[in-house]
C-alpha positions as CSV (number, residue, x, y, z in Angstrom):
1,M,106.3,124.5,113.2
2,A,104.6,121.6,115.1
3,K,102.9,119.0,112.9
4,E,99.1,119.4,113.0
5,K,97.5,116.4,114.6
6,R,94.6,114.7,112.8
7,S,91.5,113.1,114.2
8,F,90.9,109.3,113.7
9,V,88.1,107.0,114.4
10,V,88.9,103.3,114.6
11,I,85.9,101.0,114.2
12,G,86.5,97.5,115.5
13,L,88.9,97.2,118.5
14,G,90.1,93.7,118.1
15,A,93.8,92.8,117.9
16,F,94.4,94.7,114.7
17,G,92.1,97.7,115.2
18,G,93.0,98.0,118.9
19,T,96.7,98.1,118.1
20,V,96.3,100.8,115.4
21,A,94.2,102.9,117.8
22,L,96.7,102.7,120.6
23,E,99.6,103.5,118.3
24,L,97.8,106.5,116.8
25,A,97.0,107.7,120.3
26,R,100.6,107.2,121.4
27,F,101.6,109.6,118.6
28,G,99.5,112.3,120.2
29,N,96.5,112.1,117.9
30,H,92.8,112.5,118.8
31,V,91.5,108.9,118.5
32,L,87.9,107.7,119.0
33,G,87.5,103.9,119.3
34,I,84.2,102.2,118.5
35,D,83.1,98.6,119.1
36,L,80.0,96.6,119.9
37,D,81.9,94.7,122.6
38,E,81.6,96.5,125.9
39,R,84.7,94.7,127.3
40,R,86.9,96.0,124.4
41,V,85.6,99.5,124.8
42,S,86.2,99.5,128.5
43,Q,89.8,98.3,128.0
44,M,90.5,101.1,125.5
45,A,88.7,103.9,127.3
46,S,91.6,105.2,129.3
47,A,94.2,105.1,126.5
48,L,92.1,106.8,123.7
49,T,90.5,110.2,123.5
50,G,87.2,108.5,123.6
51,A,85.7,104.9,123.3
52,I,82.1,104.2,122.7
53,I,79.7,101.3,122.0
54,L,78.0,101.9,118.7
55,D,76.3,100.0,115.9
56,T,78.1,101.5,112.9
57,T,75.8,99.9,110.4
58,D,73.2,102.5,111.5
59,E,73.9,105.7,109.6
60,L,71.9,107.8,112.0
61,A,73.9,106.6,114.9
62,L,77.1,107.5,113.1
63,R,75.8,111.0,112.3
64,E,74.7,111.5,115.9
65,A,78.2,110.5,117.1
66,G,79.6,113.2,114.8
67,L,81.8,110.9,112.8
68,E,81.6,113.2,109.7
69,N,84.0,115.5,111.6
70,Y,86.8,113.1,111.7
71,D,89.7,113.3,109.2
72,V,90.3,109.5,108.9
73,A,88.3,106.4,109.6
74,L,89.7,102.9,109.8
75,V,87.1,100.1,109.5
76,A,88.8,97.2,111.3
77,I,85.7,95.0,111.8
78,G,86.8,91.4,111.9
79,D,84.5,88.5,110.9
80,D,81.2,90.4,110.1
81,I,81.7,91.2,106.4
82,E,78.3,92.7,106.0
83,A,78.8,95.1,108.9
84,S,82.2,96.0,107.5
85,I,80.7,96.9,104.1
86,L,77.7,98.8,105.5
87,T,80.0,100.7,107.8
88,T,82.2,101.7,105.0
89,M,79.2,102.8,102.9
90,N,77.9,104.9,105.8
91,L,81.2,106.6,106.4
92,R,81.3,107.6,102.7
93,V,77.7,108.9,102.8
94,L,78.6,111.0,105.9
95,G,81.5,112.5,103.9
96,V,84.5,111.3,106.0
97,E,87.5,112.5,104.1
98,T,89.7,109.4,104.2
99,I,88.5,105.8,104.8
100,W,90.7,102.8,105.2
101,A,89.2,99.3,105.6
102,K,90.5,95.9,106.6
103,A,89.4,93.0,104.3
104,A,89.1,89.4,105.1
105,S,89.4,88.1,101.6
106,K,90.1,89.3,98.0
107,T,86.3,89.4,97.3
108,H,85.8,91.5,100.4
109,H,88.6,93.7,99.2
110,R,86.9,94.3,95.9
111,I,83.6,95.1,97.5
112,L,85.1,97.6,100.0
113,S,86.9,99.3,97.1
114,K,83.6,99.7,95.2
115,V,81.6,101.1,98.1
116,G,83.9,103.9,99.1
117,A,87.1,102.8,100.9
118,D,90.1,104.8,99.8
119,R,92.5,102.0,100.8
120,V,91.8,98.4,101.6
121,I,94.3,96.2,103.4
122,L,94.7,92.5,103.9
123,P,96.9,92.5,107.1
124,E,97.5,88.7,107.2
125,Q,98.6,88.6,103.5
126,E,100.7,91.7,103.8
127,M,102.5,90.5,106.9
128,G,102.9,87.1,105.4
129,R,104.7,88.6,102.4
130,H,106.8,90.7,104.7
131,I,107.9,87.8,106.8
132,A,108.6,85.6,103.8
133,Q,110.9,88.3,102.3
134,M,113.0,88.3,105.5
135,L,113.0,84.6,105.9
136,N,114.1,84.1,102.3
137,N,117.1,86.4,102.8
138,P,118.4,86.8,106.4
139,A,120.3,89.9,105.4
140,V,117.1,91.7,104.8
141,Q,116.0,93.2,108.2
142,D,113.0,95.1,106.9
143,Y,111.3,96.3,103.7
144,V,108.5,98.5,102.5
145,S,106.7,97.9,99.2
146,L,106.1,101.1,97.3
147,G,103.9,99.6,94.5
148,N,104.7,99.0,90.8
149,G,107.3,96.4,91.8
150,F,109.5,98.8,93.8
151,S,110.5,98.4,97.4
152,V,112.8,100.0,99.9
153,V,114.9,97.4,101.9
154,N,117.1,97.5,104.9
155,I,120.0,95.1,104.4
156,V,122.7,94.3,107.0
157,I,126.3,94.3,105.9
158,P,128.0,91.0,106.8
159,A,131.3,90.9,108.8
160,R,133.2,89.6,105.8
161,L,132.7,93.0,104.0
162,S,134.0,95.1,107.0
163,G,136.6,97.6,105.9
164,R,135.6,97.4,102.3
165,P,134.8,100.8,100.6
166,L,131.1,101.5,100.0
167,A,131.9,101.7,96.2
168,A,132.9,98.1,96.2
169,L,129.2,97.1,96.3
170,K,128.9,98.5,92.8
171,I,125.4,99.6,93.3
172,G,124.1,101.4,90.2
173,Q,126.8,99.7,88.1
174,Q,126.4,95.9,88.4
175,H,123.1,96.3,90.3
176,D,120.2,98.4,89.0
177,L,119.5,99.9,92.4
178,R,119.6,103.2,94.1
179,M,121.4,103.6,97.4
180,L,119.5,106.0,99.8
181,G,121.9,105.9,102.7
182,L,123.6,103.9,105.4
183,M,122.6,103.5,109.0
184,R,125.5,102.9,111.5
185,G,123.8,102.5,114.9
186,T,121.7,105.6,115.2
187,E,123.9,107.6,112.8
188,F,122.7,108.2,109.2
189,L,125.5,108.4,106.6
190,C,124.8,109.9,103.1
191,C,125.6,107.5,100.3
192,D,127.7,110.2,98.5
193,Q,130.2,110.7,101.4
194,D,133.7,110.0,100.2
195,G,135.9,107.5,102.0
196,V,133.0,105.6,103.7
197,A,134.2,102.2,104.7
198,L,131.7,99.5,105.5
199,Q,131.4,98.0,109.0
200,A,129.8,94.8,110.2
201,D,126.1,95.4,111.0
202,D,125.9,98.6,109.0
203,R,122.4,98.7,107.5
204,L,122.2,99.6,103.9
205,I,119.0,101.3,102.6
206,L,118.3,100.5,99.0
207,L,115.5,101.3,96.5
208,G,114.8,99.1,93.5
209,K,112.6,96.5,91.9
210,R,112.2,93.3,93.9
211,P,114.0,90.9,91.5
212,E,117.1,93.1,91.5
213,L,117.0,93.5,95.3
214,R,116.8,89.7,95.6
215,R,119.8,89.3,93.3
216,F,121.8,91.8,95.3
217,G,120.9,90.1,98.6
218,D,121.9,86.7,97.2
219,V,125.4,87.9,96.3
220,L,126.0,90.1,99.3
């Protein structure tokens, strides 16, 4: 059965909001982009389902645009914190089911959470932590934080371990981690497959708490 597409409205079409809107549209979703800047709206018009100039601090304007009919709203307004807060409040009043909002600071984050945002993101800080993790350990190609201290990481197997059995890594024994699988090129290998020997540039997918993941990366 084909996955049902959802409808999204992205408010603020700067570098962050514009990128999110374009990616959502690329996945085949119905995406409406909104901004006060005519140039940004014009640039997005052909790539999105719709793009309009609108003052989203005006609740009546949002209602007339039918935003209450959208499944998800992303408030990606940049420097105007007051507009970001008022827009988030208006979307909640309208009854938009899910609201994500971009924050410019921790204080902004707290306010957005209080006025109705379901999830608040600090893109610069989150990306900074992401990059620091990879710079700190070159073996880590990517990672996803799951909350409560847990992360999933993608670790590249070094050439010196080529030919060694997967069991030699002693994951779950010396290391309190869970192995989710192994990627070899575009092929996914289950971690319970007998006789799997490591190859250089295999990518190991691990779940665990960050300190233990760091220790494993350091000894790999």
